[in-house]
N, C-alpha and C positions, 0 to 999 in steps of 0.2 A: 547531360546538357552539354552545347559546345560551348564555347569561349568566346568574351566579348572580341577578342582577334579574326575571327572565323569571318566569314561573310556570311550573312546569315541568307538560309533558302526558305524559300516559302514557296508551298505550293498551290495553285489555282483550283479550285473543284467545280464550280458553277461557275456561272456567267448567265446571267437574264434580264427580262425587265421585268417589274413588277406593275400594274398596273393596277388603275382605281378597284374599288369592288363594286362603288357604281360611279358611271362614266359621266364625267360634268360637262351639260353643253356648251356652258358660257365660255365665251370669250372674257380673259383679261386684258384691262388698260394698263399701262404702266402708267405713273406718278411722274411729275415734274423731277422728280426727289431721286427718281427711277431711271428716269433716262440723263441723269448727269452719277449717276453711280459709274465705277468700271466694268467691264465687260470679263470681269475675270471667273473664276470659280476661287472660293474661301474656302480651307480644309478645318477640320474640326477629327478630334479624336482625342477617343474618352478608353480608359483602359479599367478594366475591368477584373478583379482577382479572383482565383480560384474560390468558390463558392460550396462549403460541404454539404450545403443542404439541397446542395441541386445538381454537381459535380459529380459527388457520388453514391447520391440517393440509389437505395437498394443493395447495396454493397455490390456494387460491378465495378471489375477492374479490366485491365489489358485492352489492347486494340481497339476491340469490335465494339464496348463498350462503347470507349470515347467518340468512336463514329456515330455508334448509335444517337448518346447524347447532343453529340455536333448536330446531325442532323436533326434531332426535336427541339433544339435553340432557332435553326436556321428557319424552321418550317414556323414558328412562334414567329420568328422575325420578320419573314414574308406575308406572313397572313395579317400583321398587323399595320404593314407599313403597308397594304392596297388597302387598310382601314381607313386609315389614318389620311391617304392624297386623296382621295372623296371629298374630308374637308379641305386639306391646303391642295385643294386641283392644282393651280399653276405650277406649284412642285412637278407635276404631272405629264404639266404640259411643252410645246419646241413655242420658240421664239420666232417669230414669221413678221414679214413685212406686209403691213396693210393699209395701201391706199400714201405710201410714206410715212407711213406712224407704225412704229414698232410696236406687235401683243401676241401674246401669248397664246395662243392659240391649240386645236389638236389635247385638250386636256385631258385624253383617255388611252393618251400612248405610252405613258405610265415612266419611272424612276431607273436607274441602271444600277443595280445588285450583283454583287459577287461575292462568294465565299471561296477563305482560303485556309492554310492552315502554315503553321511555320513547324519546321521539322527539326532544327537544329540549336535554339536558344527557346530559353524559359524566361514566362515574364519577367521574372525578380532581375535575372539577367541583364534583360535587356534596360527597365529602371534603374540599375544600378550605375548608368553612366547615361544619359538620356544625349543620343547623336540624333543631329537634326539630320542625315543622310539616312541614319538607321531609320527611323521616324516615320519617314517619307515614304516608305516599304507600304506602309498600312493606309495611307492616304489614298483612293478608290481613283483608278490612273483611267483616262480615257482610253477608248476602244479606237483601234484604225479606221473606222466605218464614221468615228464622229467627227475625221477632219473633210468626211468624204459633202457636197452641195447639202444631203440633210441636215437640218437643223440636229445638231447633239442633244440630251436631255441635260436637263437644268438641275436634275439633282443625283447624286453619285452616290451609291451607301456600299461597302466592303466590311462585312465579318470576319474580321481572322481569329480563328483560333490556334492556340499555344497544345501542343500534347500534356504537361505538366498539367496543366487547366489554366482557366482564365481566357478574356478574349480581349481585342482589343476593336471596336466598334470605329471605321473612319465614315467622314461625313467629307462631301463635297458640296457645294451648294452654288449657286448664281448670284451673284454681288449682283447681277443686273436686276435681281427683283427679290431680292430678301439681304436684310442683316443680321447684325448677332441675337438681337432679341425676335427675329421671326422664326430664326433656326432653333433658340427656345423653349417658342411655342410650340413648334413641329415636335421636338424629340420629347418635352415634357405628353403631348398627347400620344405620339407612337408609343411611350413606355405603357402611361396608364391599359394604351388598347392593346400591347402586348401581355399586361398582368393582371387585363380584365377588370381593370379599377373603372369606377363608377365615375373617378372624376374625370370631367369632360369637359375639353381647352376649345374652344370654337373661336375660328378665327373671325379678327375685323377686317374688312375691306374699305375703308372709309377714307384711305388718305389716296387714294384714285379721287374723287372731289374734291377733299380740302387741297390739294396741289391739281390739277388738271396736268397730262401732257402739254405740250407748249407747242404751238406751231413753228417757232425758231427754232426746232428742234426737229426738224424732219430727217429721222437718218433711217438708214437701212439697219437690219440686224447684226451684231457684229458678231465678226467669225470663232473668237471665242480663240484666237491664237493664243491669250493667258492663258490656258486650259491646265486642269490639276495636273501638278509633278510635271512642270517642263522640264527639259532635259538638258536643256544650255548648260556650262558651265559658267557660275555667276563669281563675280568678282570679291565677294563680301563674304562675311563669311558671320554668323549667329553664336553667340552664346549667351547661356541660361544663369537665371540671378534667381535669387530669392530673399524676400524678405521677410522676418519673422514677426509678431505679430508684437511681442516686447523691443522689435529693431522697431516697429512701425511705430510706438508710441513716441521713443524717443527721438525717433526724426521729426517728426508732427510737433513736435519740445522748439530742436531748433531753427524747425523753417518759421515759427511763428512770430509776429510782428505787431505794432502798437494798428497797423492796416490791418495786418489777417490774421487776429489772436487764434483761432480755431481751424487750422489748414485741414482737407479733407487729407484721408491718405493716398489718395490719386496724385492731387496736387502737392503731398511732399515728395511722393516719389519721382512723378515728372521732374521737377523740379532741381531734384537732385540728379537725374539722367539728363538731364538738357543742362545743366550749370558744367559734370564734370565732360561730359562730350563737348562741349564749347572750347573749356578750359585745355581739355587735352588737344583739340583739331586747331589750337589759337595757337599753342605753344611747338607743335611741329610746324608748323606755316612759318614761323617769325623766329625759325635759331633757333629755341630752349627761349626765347622770354616768353614772358607770363601776362601781355598783355592780351584782355582779351579782345576776340574783335567782335562787331555787331552778327547778330543772327536771330532766324524764322523761327518758331516750332508749332509745326501746324499739329490739332487732333482734329473732333469731332463727337460732338453731341447728341444722342437720344434725346430726340426732341416730346417724345408720346409724354413722359411726364411735366413737363413743362410748358406745355401749352393748356390755358383756358377755354375751355374745361379741359382735365390731363385727355389723352387719349388713351384706349383699353394697352395695356402691355402686352394682348395677344393680338394687337394690328399690324396686318401684314404689307412687306413692302421694305422700302426703306427711308427709313423714318430720322437719319440722322442730319444735321447739317455740319457744314467747314467751321472752323475756329480756327487765328492765328494770331498767335501772342509774339511780341517782337522785345527785342536788347538790344539795345545800345550800343553795349558792350564797351562802355562808361565802367572806371574804374573806382565809381563813388559807389558803384551798385551790385555789387561783385557777390554781396554777400547770397545764402540759400534765401534767404527771407525775398529777396530783393524779386528773385525769380518766383514764389510764388505769388506774391504782388503783378508779375506780368500775367500769370495764370487768372488769378481772380479780377484782376482789370477787366480781362476782354472777356470772359465767362458773365460779369454782367453789362459790360457795353452788346454783349449778344440778345441779353434779354429783356435789356433797357432800349436799345435802336434795332429790331428783329419781331424776339420773339412779340415783344408787346403788341405787337402791329396785324398778328397773325389772327386771323376769324374764324370760328367756329365753319359761317358758310359763305368767308372769303373768295373762295375758286381764283379765277386768273389774277386778286387784288392778291392773295397769296404767296402768287410766283412770283411776280412781281419784286416783291419783300425776298424772295429766295433769291433770285438772279441778280440782286441788289446785294445781297452777301457776298453771293460766290464772285460777284466781280472786282469785291472789297480785297476777302480773300486772293485774287488772281495777283492784284498790284502788289500786295505782302510778300507774293511769292516770286512775281521777279524783280525786288528787290532782294530778299536771301538767295536767289540765282544770281545777282549783282556782288556777292561777296561770299559766295560758295558757303556758306553757312547757314543751310536748311535742314531741318530733323522734323519726323511727324512721329505721332503716338499716338497708337490705339489702346482703349482701355477697354477689359471685357470685363473690370470690376463690376461689381453687383452683379451680375447675370450667372445665375446658380448651377453652370452648367453640373458640378459637385450632387447635386441633388437629382438627379435623371438617375433612374433606378427600372431594369427592366427587367426585377426579378432575383439581381443575381447583388444586389446591395449598390452601393454607392460606388464610385469613379474610383479604383486607386488613383490613379492621374489624367488630368485634361487638358491636353493642347491644342488652344483655337487657334487658326490664323496661320499667314506665310510670313515666317520674320523676314524671308528672301526676298519679298516682294519687289519695296524698294531700300535703297541704301540709307544708311545716317535715321537708323528705324529702330523705333524700340514699341515691344507690343504686353501689354502687364493687362494681368488677370486674378482675382480672387485664386487665395491659398484652398486646400480643405477647408480649414478651420472658418476659412468665413475672414477673417482680420488679418492675415498678411497677406503677403501681395507676392506674384511672381510675376517674374518678367525674361522678354528672351530682346537681346542688343545685339543689331548690329553696326559694322560705320562699314566704307566705303575701301577705303584705307585699312590694313592689316597695324599699319607703324599706331592709327588713332585706338585701337582698340587695345594693344601692347599701353599705350601712355593710361587710356582711362583705366585698363584693369588697377593702377598701382597709385589711384587716386587715392590717397588716407581718408578724405572724406567720402571715399563711396565705399573704401573696405572698411569702415565704421559701422556700417549698415545691412550690409551687403553677403549672402554666402554667395561664393561663385560656384558652380557646377554639382551643384549639392544632388543626393541622389534623396530622390519621392519616396523613397522606401523608409529610409533613412530618418526622415522625416516626420512622418504622424507614428 
């Protein structure tokens, strides 16, 4: 196998469109929350190690046998994908403008599927030191025809096979119609169909009636210029960190206070990253002084379990709402527990001021609440831009992507989202054990990253760029 210094060579074998097994005649209307979501693709990578029960069943060996197994696996994936698109029909459609409103139509056109193989790298080599640019090769790219006037597919899939065994399954889905919970439900359904499992995941399409599209947002279908795997050079870098379960326990204890006696692991990790990022940025911009500058942290909350009554976890669409916590930079509140208090305060305000007003049959009344919330967040965003201290966190914790089994066992590693999508950004997700946390962090300036990684409080809890193979 090749060394990690070699340029990875990938050969594309097939590229095709997978249509639903049963065409769906309905048009899918966007909800208000869909309208407010960005017109971009969100990538997801699931890496599966070689499975002796499937990769070598029958005692075969050699390139001919590998090609046969790859073909069989790809056939099963495509067949089950076709079946799953019938239930999750918006993923098979195209975004178009009808009467000045964006809708998903032609839900029989299907999703893009491509099959590839890695020629000079093993999966274990790749995961020794995950590199963002290398991982990007496994994310399905838009084809040249997708830039034509015709609307592009809303779901892209790439199955990449390693000659030494193992596979990377890459997904890119339109954020305009789906969030992390939606794609998790889709993957559960797809995996069950691949296994022939009786566990049927049925999506719920209630979001449109709860949050109907608004006349205030009569826009044309977005061109998806922020498509999967944009190729322009970015001016910031991302690095990967891990917080093991034992470190999480210690971090939560340190982050606790009389105000928040039991912070969640997400609150603890988010507060630590926020505090250390602000410290690094403030020090750089104040000539080495320790004076902290005011800042704002933005994140999104899954509102499915927070509504009364709660929505199904399989509810389709964007059911997330933005939150923003502020820190005034006061030296009297520079403890980790203070940043946790900022997060908890905003979460409670979100619940009491906004969520409590949402109704199951609210319709346009719910829209007014959501628009008020977005208006408040925009005000805080302008404040953050004034002081140049704006941070964004995305948490995929509690979304059990590590449970997705297509018949080769659970993933060896999962990477969700694009850590290079915005500057001063952190995204984190469950570790495979469900207790630790993995995080990708980037900064707009390399100097900020250098100071951030030298922070003694950060190093007390985080492992820098560890190998997923060594951790499990």
